[in-house]
N, C-alpha and C positions, 0 to 999 in steps of 0.2 A: 494423614500425612505428617505422622510423628517424626518421619525420617528427616524430615525438613527443619524441626526444632533440634534435633540432634546434630544435622549438618551444620546450621547455624552456631551452635554452641560450640562445637568442636573444631571449627574452621574460622569463627569470627566474623562471619559473612553476613554484610548488611544484606537486607532485602534487595535493593537494586541489584546489588552482586550477584545473589541468588538467583535472579530472574535472569540475569545475563548468562548466568553458567548452567542454568537449564536450556536457553536457546543454544547455547555451544554444545551441550551434551545432544541435544535432539539434532544438531548439523553432524554430529559424529556417528551417531546411530543411523541416522538417514544416508549418510556417506557408505556405511557398510552394507545397509539393505541394497542401494542401489547397483553395489559392485557384486552383488550375486548373479553368478551367470545364468541363473534360472530366469530371470527377469529380462534376460537378451535374445534378441532375434538370432536364429542359427547363423552361425559364422562370424556373428559380431563380437568386438571386446571393447572394454572401457577400461580406462587406466583409472587409478586410485585419485589422481589428481582432478580429472574431469568429474569423477563421480563426486569429489568434494564442490567444485563448482556448480554442479546441477543441484547438489543437496541445499548449497547456501541459498541458490537462486530460489530454489522451492520454499524454504522455511521462510524466506523475506518476501516471496510471493512476488517475483520480481519478473522471471520468464526471460530473463538474459540466458542464452546457452551457447555453449562451444561444440556440441554436438547435434546432430539432427535425431531430434527425439522420437519421430516415426520412424526411423531406419535402424536405430539401436536398441528400443526397448521392445518387448513383445507384449501381450493384453495383460499379463500378471504385472509387469513394470509399469505399464498405464495405471493400474489401480493402485500400486505403490507409489506412484509418484503423486499422485491425486490426493493419496492420504497425507503425503507429507505437506503439501502447499493447503492442505485442510486444514492442519496442524497449526501451519504457521499464521493464514487467514485469521483464524478464528480466536488463537491465542493458545499457547501451552497450558496457562493456569484455567483458561476456561474448558478446555478438554479434561485437564486433570481433575479438575473440580467436579466435572459431570461425573468421571468415572468413580469419584470417592463418593459422591451422592448416591450412585446407584448401589454402590457396595455398603451403603449405611454407614459411612465414616462421618464424624464431627468435623465440621469447618470451623477451627479455632480463629482467634486474633490474627495470629502469625500468617495462616493462610489469606485470611481476608485482606491483610497487609499486600500480599504478593498479587492478589486480583487487583487490587485498586491500582499497583504500580503497572501492570501489564495493560490495564484498560486506562491509566492515565486519569483515575478517578481523585478526586479531592478528600473525600470521604469514606469511612466503612459501611455505610447505612445503606442496608439494602443491595450488597454486593453479590451473595448468592442468588437473590432473585434476579438479579443482572445478568449473572453466568446463565442460569436457566433460559433466560427470555432470550439472551443472544445465540446459543445454541440452538433452539427450537426455532427462532425467526430463521436463521441463516440455513439450517436444514431444511425448513418448508420453502423457503425462497429456490434453493438448488432443486428440490424435488418437481418442483412446477416448472422450473425452465427445462430440467431435464425431459419431463413428459412432453412438454409442447415441442422443443426441438426434435427429440427421438420422433415424434411422429411425422414432424413435418421432414425430417431428414430420410424418412421412406422414400420420398420422390429424387433421393441423390445417391443411396447406397443399395446394393442389390438383396441384402438379406436383412430382417429386423434386428437380428443381433448386431450388424456393423452399425446400424443406424442408432442401436440403445446405447452403443458403447461410446461411438462419436456425440451423442446428446449428453450422455452422463458427463464424459471428461469436459465438454464445452461450458455446461451450466456450470459445474465446481469451478472451473478455470476462471469463468467471466465473473462470478460471485465474489470470488476471493480475489480478484483483480490478479491472478497468478500469470497471465499472457502466456499460458503454454499452450500448445496446440499439437494434435496427432495426426492431422491430414497432410502435414509438410507445407501448408502455404497460408497458415492463419485463416482470416475469412476473404482471402483473394478469389477463391473459387465461388464466393457469394456475394461478389461486388454487386452483381444485378439482384440479389434477392432482399427485397428491403425488408421483408418479415424476420428473416435471420438476424439482420442486422439490429432492426429494432429490439428484439428480444435481448440481444447482447448489450445493447445501449440501457436497456431497463436494469439487466442484471448486474453491469458493471456500477451504475449509478448506486443501486441499493448496497452495494457491497462498499462504495467508498464514501458514502454521504455520512457515515458513521453510525454505531450501534445505539448510542444514546439518541439518535434523531428519529431512528426508526421505532423505538420503544415508545417515545413521546407521541409518534403519530399514531402507534397501534391504541394508546391509552385515551388520545382523543377521539378516536375511532369507537371505543367501545363506551366512551362517556356519552357521545352523541347517539348512539344506538340507544343505550339505555335513558336517553332524554336528561341526562345529568348537567348542570350548568357550573359553571365558576371555574371549568379547567382553564389554565392559561399555560403557553408554551413558554419554556425558560427563555432568558437572554442568549445563553448559549445556542440554544437550538435556532434562535432566529437569525444570530449572526453568523453563525456556520452555514446554515441553508441559502441565506442570503448570498454570502460570499460565494459559496460553491456554484450557485447557478448563473451567478453574474459573470464568475470565470469562464464556465461552459459556455454562456452566450457570447461573452466578449472574444474567445478564442474561436468560435464557430465564425463568426461575423469576421475578424481579421483573416483568418484563414480564407473563407470564400472570397474576400475583396482580393487577396494576393493571387490565389490560385486559380480562379474561375476561367483566365484567359491563358494559364498556364499549363499545370499538371491537369486541371480539369477541363480544358479546351474542347475536348471530344464530348462532353456530357452537357445535358439540358441544364437549366439553371436549378430545377429541384433536384437533379442527381448530384449537382456541384454542393450545394447546400446541404443534402443528408451527408455526403463524404464530408464536408468541414465539420458538422455535428458529432460524426462518428470519431475523425481524430481528435477533436476537443475533449470528448469523453472520454478517449482511450488515455489521454496525457494525464487525467488525474490519477491513475495508477493502472489501467486496464491493459494496455501493451498490445490490444490485437490492431491489425491492420485490414484493410480492404484493397490496399494499392501500395505500390512501391514508394515507400515515404522518401527513399533515396532522391526519388525525380523531383521532389519538392524545391522550390526556390530557398535560397537563404534566408531572407527574412521570414518564411515560414518556419524554418527549421529554428530559429532563433525564438519564435514565439512558442513553438511545441518545447522547449529545451526550457523556459522560461515556466511555462505552465507544470512541467514534469518537477521542476525545482520547487515549486508550490505544494505540489501533491494533492491528497485526499483530505477528509476531514480527520480531526482527533478522534481516537478509538474507534477506528475502521480498520478495514484489511491494507490501506494503503500507507505510503510512506511520505517522504518529503518534508518541510518546514510546517505542515499543514495550513489550511485555510484559515484557520482563527487567528494563527500567528501573523500571516499577512495580513489579514483585517485590523487587528489590534496595531501592527506598526503604522499602517496607512493613517488610521483614526490619530495616531497619536502626532504624526508628523503635521495632520491637517489641523488639530485643535490648538497645536502648537503656533502654526502659522498663523491663527486666528486670535492669539493670544490668550486661549484659555487656558487653566490650571488644571482642568480634569478633563477626562474622555467620556462622553456621554452619548449613550446609544440606545435606542429603542426604550427609553425613560429611564434608564439604568447608568450607573457610574461603572466603569470598567477600574478594577482595582489596581494600584500604583505596582502592587507585587506582579500581578499578570503582565502589567506593560513591561516592567524589566524582564520578565522570562520571555516575553516575545523577543525583544531586542538581544537576549543571551542567544536565544536558538537562531534568529536570524544570522548573527555575527559568526556564531560557532560553524552552522553550516556553510556560510560564504567561505570562511577558513577552511574548512575541511575538503569543500569541492576545489577549491583553488590551489591546495596543496596536491589534491589526486590530480588534476590537471596538469601541473607543473610535472609531476614525476611522470606521468605519462607522455608528456611533450618531448622527456628525455628518452625514455626507453621505446617509444612507437614512432613509427614514420608517417602515421596518419595525420590529416589536416587539424588544424587547432578546433575548428567547427564539428569534426568527427569526435575529437576526444571530450569538448563540452557536452556534446549531446550523449556520449555514452557514459560518462560521469553524471551527469543530472538524471539520466534515466536509473541507472543503479540507485543513487541516492534516493530518488522518489520512488524506488520500486516499482518502476513502470514496466520496464522490458522493451521498450522500442529501442531499434538501434539502426544505423546505417550500413549494417552488414561487416563490421569490424571485429565483433566480438571473439569469434574463432579465429582471427589473425592475431590477437593479441598475444605478446611474450607472456612467459612466465611470471615476470613481474607484473607486466600489465593486469593479468587476471586476477592476481592477489589484490592489486590495487582497487579492481571492481569489486573482488568478494567483500573485501573490508567496507566498501562505500554500500554494497548491499546489506551487510550485516547491521552497519549503524542506522541507515534507513528504518530497517524492521525493529529493531530496539527502540530507537528514538535519541533526539539528541540529549536530553536530560538524564537517561540510562547511561549513555555513553560518557556525560560530563561527572557523573557519579560514580562510575567505573573508575574512572583514572585520577578522581581527586580522595580527599581525605574526609573523614567524617566531618558534618559540621561543628563548628565549638562557638560557645556564647563568647561573644567578648566580656572582657574582664574591666578592661577600661577603655574610655574614648579619648582622641586627641580632638582640638578646637578645629572646626572647619576650615578648609582652604579653598579659594575661589579659583577656577582656572579659566582661561580664555579658550572657548571652544569655537571651533568652525570658521 
């Protein structure tokens, strides 16, 4: 990666700006690839602007689309698209580092700094090992998912080639939480197939719960198998998994209570419960559906939008403000209301710096989504709920939609593309992109007290 150092030196680019530049270049290259006619079905055309929208959606593993994927692309196009959202899901630096390792290149300090930014890591320790584990783990999960789904899909498709193609694409899309599908109807055709739904739930959870969590679980299993004692899960792992599953269960319960006599009225209680679970998991960043979500009541759509805004866990394939941000903000409010000076959780104290960062992320995310909704309310003719849902889906890189994506104006599509891109690179990368390099204060003023609240 010697070209990285030369690029930084020549252009005076910070590591964060360089990461953003890499994602931007990946989008441009992906746009050019998707605009190759050899990837299209006979008689189909694709404008450069639609190729750009699809490329951004794939790199950000969102799944929002202004074109029918199954009708525009051929088999080669499916593989090209899957490679793009594989790149976006795993991370550009992870893929680049893996290639450099295979070529026998040395990973220097600068490259490690880029990896830490791409995966939101606080230290440089063990980053190359982390990259290897992420790649191995995700590919293994996708492989198992592909085999299981492909075998099961033999019951639905006439040839093993078609079953394998569907199984491969579905596994990669679910694991990376990309939300794309090539059957034209997501998982609606499998609304009564609980096996397919459970496999997708597992794949979506494994992709969205966070790479560090998966690596810790793997290490715990290894130590347990070797009968090693003393292994302890980190506070990050405990907080993010607790928050993730609490939100998942809360979402499932609320959706079930609201919709079991409405959208799920023709289902048994356990079918309704499974549908509620699937939709709650999908809002983490998965973007798959088993029914028309436009038929859900307004309260349910608000809940789904809220869950999409929170998104997945840090250092995962998903977007949003992330589960730990939401957890730290809630804990801060709770502890302040109790009159406590510090935030304690799992016998540890959350650092003041991380608390401030959480509120910065939340405030910035709310501001950006409100601006996007305001612009769309001017340029589009859809209801405010439809616009909120679309914006939160883009920011959370989820891909769920009430069916308005393809009807958006040029300005509306640009707004959604920007939100998808910010959702992928993260709030801090976005802030560092538009801000000046941090400087050390040369002097301080006396503190001033403000009336707050």
